[in-house]
C-alpha positions, -999 to 999 in steps of 0.1 A, spaced: 301 199 551 277 210 523 244 228 526 224 196 523 242 181 552 237 212 573 200 216 567 192 179 565 177 185 531 179 162 501 181 177 467 160 156 442 172 157 407 147 156 379 157 121 372 151 111 409 118 129 409 108 109 379 118 76 396 99 86 428 68 93 407 71 59 391 75 43 425 45 61 439 24 50 409 36 14 414 26 15 450 -7 30 441 -13 4 414 -4 -23 439 -28 -9 465 -55 -5 439 -49 -41 429 -51 -52 465 -83 -33 471 -98 -47 439 -89 -82 450 -104 -76 484 -136 -62 468 -138 -91 445 -134 -115 474 -161 -98 494 -183 -98 464 -177 -135 459 -184 -141 496 -216 -121 494 -227 -141 463 -219 -174 482 -240 -163 511 -269 -154 489 -265 -187 470 -265 -206 503 -296 -187 516 -315 -193 483 -304 -229 485 -317 -232 521 -350 -216 511 -353 -240 481 -345 -270 503 -370 -259 530 -398 -250 506 -395 -275 478 -372 -304 489 -387 -309 524 -420 -291 518 -446 -298 544 -476 -318 532 -505 -298 518 -530 -321 534 -528 -334 570 -556 -358 580 -558 -376 614 -584 -403 620 -592 -413 656 -612 -443 668 -619 -463 699 -611 -500 697 -585 -497 669 -565 -522 688 -550 -556 678 -578 -575 696 -604 -558 675 -586 -553 642 -581 -590 636 -619 -599 640 -628 -569 618 -604 -582 591 -618 -617 593 -654 -605 594 -650 -587 561 -630 -612 541 -614 -640 561 -580 -645 576 -561 -636 544 -580 -603 539 -563 -570 544 -579 -537 552 -569 -503 538 -552 -493 570 -531 -525 569 -516 -512 537 -500 -482 553 -462 -484 554 -456 -471 589 -470 -485 622 -465 -482 659 -482 -494 691 -491 -465 713 -496 -464 750 -529 -446 759 -527 -441 797 -540 -409 813 -520 -387 836 -537 -402 866 -550 -436 855 -535 -465 836 -567 -468 815 -579 -435 800 -614 -422 794 -624 -406 761 -615 -371 772 -580 -380 785 -572 -401 755 -583 -374 730 -566 -346 749 -533 -364 749 -534 -365 711 -548 -330 706 -525 -312 729 -495 -334 734 -499 -334 771 -513 -361 794 -545 -351 811 -565 -366 839 -596 -387 833 -627 -365 834 -609 -334 821 -609 -322 785 -581 -301 769 -570 -282 800 -539 -284 822 -537 -291 860 -545 -254 867 -576 -257 845 -561 -235 818 -569 -244 782 -540 -260 763 -531 -252 727 -543 -279 704 -535 -289 668 -564 -272 652 -554 -238 668 -518 -243 657 -528 -252 622 -550 -221 619 -522 -199 632 -500 -213 604 -525 -204 577 -541 -237 572 -578 -243 568 -592 -267 595 -620 -292 596 -635 -316 622 -657 -345 612 -675 -370 635 -701 -397 630 -710 -392 667 -719 -359 682 -695 -331 673 -695 -321 710 -683 -355 722 -649 -356 739 -629 -368 709 -639 -340 685 -642 -314 713 -606 -319 724 -595 -301 692 -615 -269 699 -626 -268 735 -612 -269 770 -633 -277 801 -630 -296 834 -664 -312 826 -664 -331 792 -700 -340 797 -712 -304 797 -722 -305 761 -740 -271 759 -709 -253 772 -687 -272 747 -711 -262 719 -709 -226 730 -671 -227 729 -672 -240 693 -696 -213 683 -676 -185 700 -642 -197 689 -621 -182 661 -636 -209 641 -631 -243 626 -637 -239 588 -656 -272 582 -676 -289 609 -696 -321 603 -714 -345 625 -742 -350 649 -752 -332 681 -775 -305 669 -794 -306 702 -765 -290 719 -767 -260 696 -805 -254 699 -827 -241 727 -853 -261 744 -880 -244 724 -866 -258 692 -862 -294 705 -826 -288 717 -812 -290 752 -799 -255 757 -814 -237 787 -800 -203 778 -824 -199 748 -794 -193 724 -797 -207 689 -760 -214 682 -768 -226 647 -783 -193 637 -754 -175 654 -729 -195 634 -749 -188 602 -746 -151 610 -708 -155 613 -707 -167 577 -712 -205 579 -732 -224 553 -755 -245 575 -764 -279 560 -787 -305 576 -787 -334 550 -764 -353 527 -781 -336 497 -774 -301 510 -738 -311 518 -731 -324 483 -746 -291 470 -723 -269 491 -701 -249 467 -664 -254 470 -652 -225 448 -652 -200 477 -636 -199 511 -650 -229 530 -670 -222 561 -695 -251 565 -715 -263 595 -731 -297 589 -753 -310 617 -771 -341 605 -787 -354 636 -799 -342 670 -776 -368 687 -752 -393 672 -754 -402 636 -768 -436 626 -746 -467 628 -732 -480 595 -760 -507 594 -788 -482 600 -786 -457 572 -819 -469 558 -836 -459 590 -831 -422 585 -825 -411 550 -804 -381 543 -776 -387 568 -742 -388 552 -718 -417 559 -684 -411 575 -668 -416 540 -691 -390 525 -683 -365 551 -646 -370 547 -647 -367 510 -667 -335 512 -645 -320 539 -615 -326 517 -634 -310 487 -641 -279 507 -608 -275 525 -584 -281 496 -589 -247 481 -569 -230 509 -535 -222 493 -516 -231 524 -531 -265 530 -554 -279 556 -557 -301 587 -587 -324 590 -596 -343 622 -619 -373 618 -636 -390 647 -650 -424 640 -669 -422 673 -695 -449 668 -670 -478 672 -668 -469 709 -705 -463 712 -714 -498 700 -686 -515 720 -700 -498 752 -732 -518 746 -714 -550 737 -727 -550 701 -700 -571 686 -710 -572 649 -719 -535 649 -685 -527 665 -667 -546 637 -688 -528 611 -679 -495 625 -642 -503 623 -648 -512 586 -667 -479 581 -635 -462 595 -615 -482 570 -638 -471 541 -634 -435 552 -596 -439 553 -597 -453 517 -617 -422 507 -591 -399 522 -563 -417 504 -581 -414 471 -590 -377 474 -561 -362 493 -535 -378 472 -503 -398 478 -483 -368 493 -508 -362 521 -499 -371 557 -526 -394 569 -525 -409 604 -551 -434 617 -548 -437 655 -566 -458 681 -575 -439 713 -584 -468 737 -602 -501 740 -637 -501 753 -653 -534 765 -625 -558 757 -640 -577 727 -624 -610 719 -630 -634 690 -628 -670 704 -625 -705 691 -611 -718 658 -630 -704 628 -620 -717 594 -595 -696 575 -621 -683 550 -649 -679 575 -663 -643 574 -695 -624 582 -721 -642 602 -700 -673 603 -679 -655 630 -709 -647 652 -730 -666 677 -719 -700 691 -688 -714 674 -680 -750 664 -664 -756 698 -698 -748 715 -685 -715 730 -695 -679 722 -675 -666 693 -675 -631 708 -670 -623 745 -664 -591 764 -646 -581 796 -674 -559 808 -708 -547 796 -745 -555 792 -743 -587 771 -762 -577 740 -771 -610 722 -792 -639 735 -801 -675 724 -827 -699 738 -816 -730 758 -834 -755 780 -822 -734 809 -837 -702 794 -821 -673 775 -783 -675 773 -761 -646 762 -743 -651 729 -719 -623 738 -713 -628 775 -693 -604 796 -670 -614 824 -684 -586 845 -720 -577 836 -728 -540 839 -750 -513 822 -722 -502 799 -687 -515 791 -657 -497 805 -622 -493 793 -595 -520 790 -558 -517 794 -544 -523 759 -521 -505 736 -537 -490 705 -526 -491 668 -513 -461 649 -506 -463 612 -495 -436 588 -485 -427 553 -470 -396 537 -444 -371 549 -436 -373 586 -453 -407 591 -420 -425 592 -417 -413 628 -443 -439 637 -422 -470 647 -420 -494 676 -437 -486 709 -446 -449 715 -468 -428 736 -499 -414 721 -486 -378 728 -461 -385 700 -490 -382 675 -492 -345 685 -455 -340 678 -456 -357 644 -485 -336 632 -472 -304 648 -439 -308 629 -456 -311 596 -481 -282 599 
């Protein structure tokens, strides 16, 4: 046995050492190559992930970009039973209104949480908060806690916000988007909530009396001048159409326009009180003032006078107010652009107006009023004070009779119309609940 065998040693010749070095270098080269491949693969995977992330951001922000402008119109009596007479009144049976040109439409249920027929507060709250409320309650849950509304959500997402109404800005429809109270008729408290809130950027409508103390002709018993308080918070206060048109739009909008102590004039009364802006004028100026916010805006428009006239059974005036709404919608389409999300939503039916008889296809205007060719009243109501009269041998006879005569008309069970155009409006289809309007808008803010 040799020494190598005894000591378990291996003698490496110079040639073997050289071969071992070569083998080691080969293994090292192979491992380096494997590490390089792994590094390249990880680098490629990282690049792929970055590419996918950038692609997702591009898709979210450019391909499915949320609309810059979101505008929601609300009105009582935007229902099939009133839309048809309004269309005929303006241009005959073949005429089409602006809202009838919208591509997406649904019939929406309007019931409150507790009643099958809603009052104004319950109907507006369902749309503003996405939750059914009880009649006689505005923007609060069953525990009387205030619910988040679309204006608050829009503001949290960086959008400018505006509320416009041709009724009082403290009425239930407009107030549902900034206030919460178990008493929707407590207008001074609602006005205080608006003045003390984080702030709606653009406010236009009537109802100045709710912001002013008794000493200034208002109806506040706490002596607070909320108009002055809002001016001190940075609002430009305007009281006429001329002042509104002169409000600069080159700076951050913060405008309070109160154009009447109560509701604004009806569409056929503008000559009575010069200086009041129409609903169309307010909508156009609201868009002008809001559109400078880089992250877009939400505008709520309450065509509140349609319900006011229906409550008094004023048939022709109700049709004119629906047409005033249609004009304001046309103004929004023109100024907000084709990529805006615009929804026009009926809240409820007040009074139950019906157009009766067999008018000719091209009959319009006054030809649809009074006693028709069949000797029956052209317009009748379910409830209300019966506004029109004519003389007969038996004495005065109502030209707009109501099945149940009372001091003011009440609500009627009828689905309302909702139409829309722009991104997100395709969700309007078939039969839906009015709380779906909240979800459509919320998704696009």
